[in-house]
N, C-alpha and C positions, 0 to 999 in steps of 0.2 A: 499363565500363572504369573502374578506379580511377585516382586521380591518379598513383599510383606506376607503374601499368601504362602510362599515357599518357606520362609522362616517360621511362620506359624505352624506349618505342617511338620517341619523338622523338629521344632522345639516342643511340640505337643507331647505331654507325658507318655502317651501310649505309643508314640513313634520314636521317641528319644532313645529308648533301650535298644531298639532294632538298629539304629544308626551307630550306637556305641559298639554293639556286637559286630556290625559290619566293619567298622574301623579296626577293631581288634583282629578280626579275621584277615583283613587286607594287610595289616602290618605283618602278621605271621606268614601269610602266603608270599609276600615279597621277600621275606627273609629265607623261607624254605625254597622258593622257586623264583629267584631274581629274574631269570629269563622266562617270560610268560609263554612265548611261542616264537617260531621262526618266520612268522608272517600272518597275514590276515586269514588265510584258509586254515592254518593250524590253530589260530586263535578261535575260530568258530568250532573247530574240532574239540578244543578244550572245553568249550561251553557244552557241546554235545556229550562229552564224557561225564561231565559233572551232572548233567540232567539224567544220564543213565544211572548214576549212583543214587540220585534222589528216587528214581523209579524203583530201583532195587530195594531201597529201604522200605518203600511202601509195599512192594510185592512180597517181601519177606516178613512183613508185620513186625518190624524192628522197633516199633513204638514211636509215639509222637515226638519225644525229645530227639531221637535219631533223625527222624524225618525233618524236623525243624533245623537241625544242625546241617543236614545236607542241603536244605533250601537256602540257608545262609551262605554255604559254600558256593552254590549256584549264583546267588546274587553277587558274591565277591568276584567270581570269575567273569560274570557279565560286566561288572563295573570295570575290571581291569581291561577288558576288551574295549569297552566304550571310551575309556581313558586313553586308549591307543598304545597300551603296553605291548602290542604285537608288532609295532613299528621297529625296524632295525636300530634306529638311534636310541630307542628306549631300553634296549637289551644290554 
């Protein structure tokens, strides 16, 4: 994907809101949990826990809004992992 294609994707009206919500969730998550994990394995565990919460929201029929909120939480956790927040120097 070229830089132009990437920027076009990010700035598309239908995608911009998701990125805004993800940024907001990321800011709140870093305030609430500054230390993401104690290492790479625990970081993957955090992703697994968040995925489990998403599945619970679906299985308990908690509604689309709750499911989408959990999906954004999962995206946020995956982003923090990919960003390297599990590294000791980041904690």
